[in-house]
ROZA-880963 format. One line per 4 residues: number of its first residue (from 1); for each residue x, y, z negated of C-alpha. Coordinates in Angstrom, 2 decimals, decimal comma, padded with zeros to 5 digits, always signed. Last residue first. Layout:
residues N
NUM	X:Y:Z; ...
end
This chain:
residues 57
57	-026,00:+002,79:+001,27; -027,01:+004,24:-002,06; -025,02:+003,56:-005,19; -026,63:+002,96:-008,57
53	-028,80:+000,03:-007,42; -026,54:-002,63:-008,84; -023,93:-001,14:-011,16; -024,77:-003,66:-013,87
49	-023,94:-003,36:-017,55; -022,85:-006,43:-019,55; -023,61:-006,22:-023,27; -020,85:-007,84:-025,31
45	-021,33:-011,30:-026,78; -018,95:-013,01:-024,32; -016,13:-010,56:-025,06; -016,49:-011,14:-028,81
41	-016,63:-014,91:-028,28; -013,40:-014,78:-026,25; -011,76:-012,73:-029,01; -012,77:-015,31:-031,62
37	-011,85:-018,33:-029,48; -008,27:-017,13:-028,92; -007,34:-014,95:-025,98; -004,80:-016,01:-023,36
33	-007,44:-016,76:-020,69; -009,23:-013,46:-021,26; -008,44:-011,97:-017,86; -007,51:-008,51:-016,56
29	-006,60:-007,05:-019,93; -006,25:-003,67:-021,58; -006,04:-004,33:-025,33; -007,80:-002,29:-028,03
25	-010,28:-004,96:-029,09; -011,14:-005,69:-025,45; -010,53:-003,03:-022,84; -011,29:-004,42:-019,41
21	-009,42:-004,31:-016,10; -010,97:-005,81:-012,98; -008,43:-006,18:-010,20; -008,88:-004,49:-006,87
17	-008,54:-005,38:-003,21; -009,14:-002,80:-000,52; -011,03:-004,13:+002,49; -013,74:-001,51:+002,24
13	-012,69:+001,29:-000,11; -014,85:+003,91:+001,59; -017,20:+002,18:+003,98; -016,06:+001,62:+007,52
9	-017,49:+002,89:+010,77; -016,25:+001,49:+014,06; -016,56:+004,15:+016,68; -017,59:+003,36:+020,24
5	-016,89:+006,26:+022,58; -019,08:+006,80:+025,59; -017,25:+008,45:+028,48; -019,19:+010,89:+030,62
1	-017,95:+011,55:+034,11
end
């Protein structure tokens, strides 16, 4: 008798939560809500890099 096995495949890291950490003017932060207008403007003016298309499926 042959038994077919159904395997559920998961991607590495799937279902694992993470928090975005950024270094802004020497500080490691998750959010900018406590920053003054100047630091918020600096973060806003920075170039945002995308990871889209870097990882194959």
